[in-house]
C-alpha positions in Angstrom: -76.8 -13.5 24.9 -75.2 -10.0 26.1 -77.3 -7.2 26.1 -75.2 -3.4 25.3 -76.7 0.0 26.3 -75.8 3.3 24.2 -72.9 3.9 26.6 -71.1 1.0 25.5 -71.7 1.7 21.9 -70.6 5.6 22.6 -66.8 4.1 23.2 -66.8 2.3 20.2 -68.0 4.8 17.4 -65.8 7.6 19.9 -62.4 7.6 21.5 -62.6 8.1 25.3 -61.4 6.2 28.2 -62.3 2.0 27.8 -62.8 2.4 24.1 -60.8 -0.3 23.6 -62.9 -2.4 26.7 -65.8 -1.8 23.8 -63.6 -3.5 21.4 -62.6 -5.8 23.0 -66.3 -6.8 24.2 -67.2 -6.5 21.0 -64.8 -8.7 19.4 -64.9 -11.5 22.4 -68.7 -11.5 21.3 -68.2 -12.6 17.6 -65.3 -14.8 17.7 -67.5 -17.0 20.4 -70.7 -16.6 18.6 -72.1 -15.0 21.4 -75.3 -13.0 20.7 -76.1 -9.7 20.9 -79.0 -7.4 21.8 -80.3 -4.2 23.2 -83.7 -2.6 23.3 -85.7 -0.5 20.6 -83.9 3.0 22.3 -80.3 2.4 21.3 -80.8 4.0 17.3 -82.0 6.7 19.3 -79.7 7.1 21.8 -76.6 6.5 19.4 -78.2 9.1 17.0 -78.1 12.2 19.6 -74.8 11.3 20.9 -73.8 11.4 17.1 -75.7 14.7 16.9 -74.4 16.3 20.6 -70.8 15.8 18.9 -71.6 17.5 15.9 -72.6 20.6 18.4 -70.1 20.4 20.6 -67.0 19.1 18.8 -68.1 20.5 15.0 -68.4 16.9 13.8 -69.1 17.5 10.1 -72.5 15.6 8.8 -70.4 13.5 6.4 -68.4 12.3 9.3 -71.7 11.5 11.4 -73.5 9.7 9.1 -70.3 7.7 8.8 -70.3 7.1 12.1 -74.1 5.9 11.7 -73.2 3.9 9.1 -70.3 2.0 11.4 -72.8 1.5 14.2 -75.7 0.0 11.5 -72.6 -2.4 10.7 -72.2 -3.7 14.8 -74.2 -7.3 14.5 -76.5 -6.3 17.2 -80.4 -7.4 17.4 -82.7 -4.7 18.6 -85.4 -6.7 20.3 -88.2 -5.9 23.5 -89.9 -8.3 25.8 -93.8 -8.2 27.4 -94.1 -5.1 29.6 -90.6 -3.4 29.2 -92.2 0.1 29.3 -94.2 -0.7 32.8 -91.2 -2.6 34.3 -88.9 0.1 33.5 -90.9 3.0 35.1 -90.8 0.0 38.2 -87.3 -1.0 38.3 -86.8 3.2 38.1 -89.0 3.9 40.9 -87.6 1.0 42.8 -84.0 2.6 42.0 -84.5 6.1 42.3 -83.2 6.5 38.6 -83.7 9.6 37.4 -85.1 8.4 34.0 -86.3 5.2 32.7 -84.1 5.1 29.8 -81.5 3.3 31.0 -83.9 0.9 33.0 -85.2 -0.2 29.6 -81.5 -1.9 28.9 -81.8 -3.6 32.4 -85.3 -4.8 31.8 -84.3 -6.3 28.6 -81.6 -8.2 30.0 -83.5 -9.6 32.7 -86.3 -10.7 30.6 -83.8 -12.3 28.2 -81.6 -13.8 31.4 -78.1 -12.3 30.3 -75.9 -9.5 31.0 -76.0 -6.0 30.6 -73.0 -4.4 29.7 -72.9 -0.4 30.5 -70.3 2.1 30.8 -73.1 4.3 32.7 -71.5 5.4 35.7 -74.6 6.6 36.9 -76.4 3.6 36.4 -74.4 1.4 38.2 -74.2 3.6 41.3 -77.9 3.9 41.0 -78.4 0.0 41.4 -75.6 -0.2 44.0 -74.6 -3.6 43.0 -77.7 -5.3 43.6 -78.1 -6.9 40.2 -75.5 -8.7 39.2 -76.1 -9.3 36.0 -75.4 -5.2 35.0 -71.6 -5.2 34.8 -69.0 -2.2 34.1 -67.8 -2.5 30.7 -64.9 -1.0 33.0 -64.1 -4.3 34.8 -64.4 -6.8 31.4 -61.8 -9.1 30.0 -60.8 -10.8 27.2 -61.2 -14.3 28.8 -64.7 -14.2 29.5 -66.2 -15.6 27.0 -63.8 -18.1 25.9 
């Protein structure tokens, strides 16, 4: 099992740096029958990322809706764990994170004893490598699940 944050999903939807690694990660999970999970914030954050592209880049509503459909097609189980909000607040405080959104993904991964894959450099820098289960998408190599 792995946990994915919204930054990894954005790489799947929009062509940008490490899009190939995001695709490889998802493909490796599917081939290895590795369960993918994420927190309840994921659909909200993905919808917001698409809307930002609409405003900044002129992405048409029709294309945005196709991207939403693509997102919904990924086999990602939306989950929570007991005390997620309280624990996210504690974690954000412990690491002096500016917001708790990213901490929710960390708490979910920790509560499910799995790795969190992220492309969020601000989160990775904030954690300062102290949580080994929080992994950078930039470091992914396809053989990890074979």
